[in-house]
C-alpha positions in Angstrom: -30.3 17.1 -25.0 -28.9 14.0 -23.5 -30.9 11.0 -22.2 -30.5 7.4 -21.8 -26.6 7.4 -22.3 -25.3 4.4 -24.0 -22.2 4.1 -21.9 -23.8 1.8 -19.4 -22.3 1.3 -16.1 -22.7 -1.5 -13.6 -25.9 0.2 -12.2 -28.1 -2.7 -12.9 -25.8 -5.1 -11.3 -25.5 -2.8 -8.1 -29.1 -2.6 -7.8 -29.7 -6.3 -8.2 -27.1 -7.1 -5.5 -28.4 -4.5 -3.1 -32.1 -5.2 -3.5 -32.7 -8.8 -4.7 -29.7 -10.7 -3.5 -29.2 -8.9 -0.2 -32.6 -7.3 0.5 -33.3 -5.9 3.9 -30.4 -3.9 5.3 -31.2 -2.4 8.7 -28.3 -1.2 10.5 -26.5 -3.9 12.5 -27.9 -6.8 10.5 -26.2 -9.3 8.5 -27.6 -7.8 5.4 -26.4 -4.4 6.2 -22.9 -5.7 6.7 -23.2 -7.6 3.3 -24.1 -4.5 1.5 -21.3 -2.3 3.0 -18.8 -5.2 2.2 -20.1 -5.2 -1.4 -19.7 -1.5 -1.9 -16.3 -1.5 -0.3 -15.0 -4.2 -2.7 -16.4 -2.4 -5.7 -14.8 0.8 -4.7 -11.3 -1.0 -3.9 -11.5 -2.7 -7.3 -11.8 0.7 -9.0 -8.7 2.1 -7.0 -10.4 4.2 -4.5 -8.9 4.4 -1.1 -11.5 2.7 1.2 -12.0 3.4 4.9 -14.4 1.4 7.1 -15.3 2.7 10.6 -17.0 0.6 13.0 -19.7 1.9 15.4 -22.0 0.3 18.1 -25.7 -0.2 17.3 -28.7 -2.4 18.0 -30.0 -4.9 15.6 -33.8 -5.6 16.4 -35.7 -8.8 16.1 -39.4 -8.1 15.4 -41.6 -10.8 16.7 -45.4 -11.6 17.5 -47.5 -9.4 19.8 -50.6 -10.6 21.7 -52.9 -8.0 23.0 -55.8 -9.3 24.9 -58.7 -7.4 26.5 -62.2 -8.4 27.6 -62.0 -11.8 25.8 -60.8 -10.1 22.5 -57.7 -10.4 20.7 -56.4 -7.2 18.9 -53.9 -7.0 16.1 -50.8 -4.9 17.2 -47.2 -4.7 16.1 -44.0 -4.0 18.2 -42.5 -0.5 18.0 -39.3 -0.7 16.1 -36.3 -1.1 18.6 -38.7 -1.5 21.6 -37.7 -4.1 24.2 -40.3 -6.8 24.6 -42.7 -7.4 27.5 -45.1 -9.9 29.1 -47.5 -7.9 31.3 -51.0 -8.1 32.7 -52.3 -4.8 34.2 -54.9 -2.2 34.4 -55.5 -0.1 31.2 -55.3 3.7 31.2 -56.4 5.7 28.3 -55.0 9.2 27.5 -55.7 11.4 24.5 -54.2 14.7 25.5 -50.9 15.9 27.4 -53.3 17.1 30.2 -54.9 13.7 30.5 -51.4 12.1 30.5 -50.3 14.5 33.3 -53.1 13.7 35.5 -52.9 9.9 34.9 -51.7 7.3 37.4 -49.6 5.1 35.2 -47.2 3.2 37.5 -47.6 -0.5 37.1 -50.3 0.1 34.5 -50.6 -0.3 30.8 -51.0 3.1 28.8 -53.1 3.3 25.7 -52.2 6.6 23.8 -54.8 8.0 21.5 -55.8 11.2 19.7 -53.4 14.1 20.2 -50.9 11.9 21.9 -50.5 9.6 18.8 -51.0 12.0 16.0 -47.3 11.9 14.8 -44.0 9.9 15.3 -42.0 11.2 18.3 -38.4 12.1 17.6 -35.8 9.8 19.3 -34.9 11.3 22.6 -31.2 11.7 21.6 -31.7 13.0 18.1 -29.9 16.4 18.2 -30.8 17.8 14.8 -34.5 18.2 15.3 -36.4 17.6 18.5 -39.5 19.6 19.3 -39.9 20.6 22.9 -43.4 18.9 23.1 -41.7 15.6 22.1 -39.1 16.0 24.7 -41.7 16.8 27.4 -43.7 13.6 26.2 -40.9 11.3 26.7 -39.8 13.0 30.0 -43.3 12.5 31.3 -43.6 8.9 30.4 -40.2 8.0 31.8 -41.3 9.8 35.1 -44.7 8.0 35.3 -43.3 4.5 34.4 -46.0 2.6 32.8 -45.3 -1.1 32.3 -45.9 -0.6 28.5 -47.6 1.6 25.9 -50.0 0.9 23.2 -50.4 3.6 20.5 -53.4 3.8 18.3 -52.6 5.5 15.0 -53.9 6.1 11.7 -52.0 6.6 8.3 -48.6 8.3 8.7 -47.4 11.6 7.4 -43.8 12.6 6.3 -41.3 9.9 6.6 -44.1 7.4 7.9 -46.5 8.4 5.0 -46.7 4.8 3.5 -47.7 3.1 6.9 -51.1 2.6 8.4 -50.8 2.3 11.3 -47.5 3.9 12.0 -45.2 3.6 15.1 -45.2 6.6 17.4 -42.0 5.5 18.9 -38.8 4.2 17.2 -36.1 4.8 19.7 -33.6 2.4 21.1 -32.7 4.8 23.9 -36.5 4.8 25.1 -36.9 1.8 27.3 -40.5 1.5 28.0 -41.9 -1.5 25.8 -44.5 -0.1 23.2 -46.7 -1.4 20.6 -49.0 0.3 18.0 -52.3 -0.6 16.4 -54.9 0.8 13.9 -56.9 3.6 15.3 -60.0 2.2 13.6 -59.8 -0.9 15.6 -59.3 0.8 19.1 -62.7 2.0 20.0 -63.4 -1.4 21.9 -60.1 -1.4 23.5 -60.6 2.3 24.7 -63.8 1.0 26.4 -61.8 -1.4 28.5 -60.2 1.4 30.5 -59.9 0.4 34.1 -60.0 -3.3 33.0 -56.9 -5.7 33.1 -55.5 -6.2 29.7 -52.6 -8.6 28.7 -49.8 -7.5 26.3 -47.1 -9.8 25.3 -44.4 -8.7 22.8 -41.6 -11.0 22.0 -39.3 -8.4 20.1 -35.7 -7.9 21.4 -32.8 -5.8 21.1 -29.6 -7.4 19.9 -26.3 -5.5 20.4 -24.3 -5.2 17.3 -21.8 -3.3 15.3 -21.9 -1.6 11.9 -19.7 0.4 9.6 -19.5 3.6 7.7 -17.8 3.5 4.4 -15.7 6.5 3.1 -13.8 6.1 -0.2 -11.4 8.8 -1.4 -9.6 10.0 -4.6 -7.1 12.7 -4.4 -7.1 15.5 -6.8 -4.3 17.8 -8.0 -1.2 18.4 -5.8 -2.7 21.9 -5.0 -6.0 20.6 -3.8 -8.8 23.2 -3.7 -10.7 21.4 -1.0 -13.0 18.4 -0.6 -16.2 17.5 -2.6 -18.4 15.1 -0.6 -20.7 12.8 -2.5 -22.9 10.7 -0.4 -26.1 8.4 0.0 -27.2 6.1 2.8 -26.7 2.4 2.5 -28.9 1.2 5.2 -32.7 0.6 4.7 -35.5 0.0 7.1 -36.6 -3.4 8.3 -39.2 -5.1 6.1 -38.3 -3.2 3.0 -36.0 -4.2 0.1 -35.2 -0.4 0.0 -34.8 0.1 -3.7 -35.6 3.8 -4.1 -34.6 4.4 -0.5 -31.8 4.0 -1.1 -30.2 1.3 -3.2 -30.4 3.8 -6.2 -28.2 6.4 -4.3 -25.7 3.9 -3.6 -25.8 2.4 -7.2 -25.3 6.0 -8.6 -22.2 6.5 -6.2 -20.6 3.2 -7.3 -21.1 4.1 -11.0 -19.8 7.5 -10.5 -16.8 5.9 -8.8 -16.4 3.9 -11.9 -16.4 7.0 -14.3 -14.0 8.7 -11.9 -11.5 5.9 -11.7 -8.9 8.1 -13.4 -10.0 11.4 -11.8 -7.3 14.2 -11.6 -9.4 17.3 -10.9 -8.9 20.3 -8.6 -10.8 18.8 -5.6 -10.2 15.8 -3.5 -13.2 13.6 -3.7 -15.0 11.6 -0.9 -17.7 9.1 -1.6 -19.5 8.3 1.7 -22.1 5.6 1.9 -23.5 6.7 5.4 -24.8 3.9 7.4 -27.9 4.9 9.6 -30.0 7.6 7.9 -32.9 5.3 8.5 -31.7 4.3 12.0 -33.0 6.2 15.0 -29.7 7.5 16.2 -28.0 8.1 12.8 -24.7 6.7 14.2 -22.8 6.7 11.0 -23.5 10.3 10.5 -22.6 11.1 14.2 -19.3 9.3 13.7 -18.5 11.1 10.5 -19.1 14.5 12.2 -17.0 13.6 15.2 -14.2 12.4 13.0 -14.4 15.7 11.1 -14.8 17.9 14.1 -13.1 21.4 13.3 -12.2 20.1 9.9 -15.3 21.0 7.7 -14.2 24.3 6.4 -12.4 22.6 3.5 -15.6 20.9 2.2 -16.6 23.1 -0.9 -19.9 21.2 -1.5 -21.9 18.2 -0.5 -24.0 16.2 -3.0 -26.5 14.0 -1.3 -28.4 11.3 -3.4 -31.4 9.9 -1.6 -34.6 8.5 -3.3 -33.7 9.0 -6.9 -34.8 7.0 -9.9 -38.5 6.4 -9.4 -40.2 5.1 -12.4 -42.7 7.9 -12.8 -40.3 10.8 -12.1 -37.2 12.8 -13.1 -34.2 13.5 -11.0 -34.8 16.7 -9.1 -32.0 19.0 -7.8 -32.3 21.4 -4.8 -29.6 23.7 -3.5 -28.6 25.1 -0.1 -26.0 27.7 0.9 -24.9 28.0 -2.8 -24.3 31.2 -4.6 -26.7 32.2 -7.5 -23.7 31.8 -9.8 -22.9 28.2 -8.6 -26.5 27.3 -8.8 -26.8 28.8 -12.3 -23.7 26.9 -13.5 -25.0 23.5 -12.1 -28.4 23.9 -13.9 -26.5 24.8 -17.2 -24.8 21.5 -17.0 -28.1 19.8 -15.8 -29.8 21.3 -18.9 -27.9 18.9 -21.1 -30.1 16.1 -19.6 -33.9 16.2 -20.1 -34.3 13.9 -17.1 -32.9 16.2 -14.7 -34.9 19.2 -13.4 -34.8 21.7 -10.5 -36.9 20.7 -7.5 -38.2 21.8 -4.1 -36.1 21.9 -1.1 -36.3 19.0 1.3 -34.6 18.3 4.7 -35.2 14.6 5.5 -31.7 13.4 4.3 -28.0 13.4 5.1 -27.3 16.8 3.5 -29.3 18.5 6.5 -26.4 18.0 8.9 -24.0 19.7 6.5 -26.3 22.5 5.5 -26.8 23.3 9.1 -23.0 24.0 9.1 -23.3 26.5 6.4 -21.6 24.2 3.8 -23.0 24.5 0.3 -25.1 21.3 -0.5 -27.1 20.0 -3.4 -29.6 17.3 -2.8 -30.8 14.8 -5.5 -34.2 12.9 -5.3 -37.1 11.9 -7.4 -39.1 14.8 -8.6 -42.2 13.1 -7.1 -40.6 12.6 -3.6 -43.6 13.7 -1.7 -46.3 12.4 -4.2 -45.1 8.9 -4.7 -41.6 8.0 -3.1 -42.7 8.7 0.3 -45.7 6.5 -0.1 -43.5 3.5 -0.7 -40.4 4.3 1.3 -40.1 2.2 4.5 -42.5 -0.3 3.2 -42.4 -3.8 1.2 -43.5 -1.7 -1.9 -40.1 -0.2 -2.2 -39.1 -2.8 -4.8 -37.0 -2.9 -7.8 -40.0 -2.6 -10.3 -40.2 1.1 -8.9 -36.9 2.0 -10.4 -36.1 3.5 -13.7 -32.5 2.7 -14.4 -32.2 5.0 -17.3 -32.7 8.0 -15.0 -29.7 6.7 -12.8 -27.6 6.3 -15.8 -28.3 9.9 -16.7 -27.8 11.1 -13.1 -24.3 9.4 -13.1 -23.4 11.0 -16.5 -24.6 14.5 -15.2 -22.6 14.1 -11.9 -19.6 13.0 -13.8 -19.8 16.0 -16.3 -20.3 18.3 -13.3 -17.1 17.1 -11.5 -14.8 17.1 -14.6 -15.8 20.2 -16.6 
């Protein structure tokens, strides 16, 4: 059994650069562009053909929020990508869709509680998953036109699991200003229904651009198709994004180093998607648009996201693969005691490919739901949560998979 390979790559340096030297990497920010430039320079130095594709996006400036009611000041936070506001108006409280439908909200401030603020609402233009109830809520709010929205929430679940409170709205295409606060602190505010409250949020949207990064290495003259290896290079605001997903990018760069002299049967694409943690996934949408009608030659997609947590092993999950292909991959993985089969999960870039029927393998930490999601998108997702030896093994495994 193999573990802790001695042929060390530059993974440690890649992690230090992305997590410590650059840090926050939200789409459209200076840090995001620095990360893309760094990865591009590394890949070019390793003789990969690098393509950088621009797309428009929004950088967003978080700022102070003042929420005042009945002489009391409440702690609240601007919803990501929300515009700012400076309003004083009557407070209306709604707990259910029925209450919301019956409420008069024009020129008022809405406080959403209970059922209305139990989960994050999918961005209005997110095409891959958008429940009808979410669409109805957005449509109703846009129809009723409150001046602003306050959401009272508790601990998050799923992708917002590590947040308390969590933002109900994270959508640059939704133009009603919104903030969020702790549900446990909202009871006195709820009692202010019908009274005037003041809400000032100084957050603002900043038009910007960002880039997708695609690096290619040709295989033999008679190519058998494309293999895509990907991981997202962006990270949420207010997090160094170590496990989510500097580790994935570091493994891709280490793999590029190992594959510098690649001459295998397939053409390779390493894709650092820019936007997996952004409301509109613009880099992913750009890639699909560029490959429209040209996905049939993709033989397999390997997506790395959330790998390398200190208390885990690397977990593999499979989608649209034959039993034989899955068995062959697991035979190669069996040479590494840090790599195990894992449960299926869909909160990553492999989902847009598997929905097209393309064979996919997703790689993450074996404790994805128990630990990684508790730190993802938070300041706790720092370099001390990473086990570099797991990443070295993962790079060695993927290299073996592609060259044997």
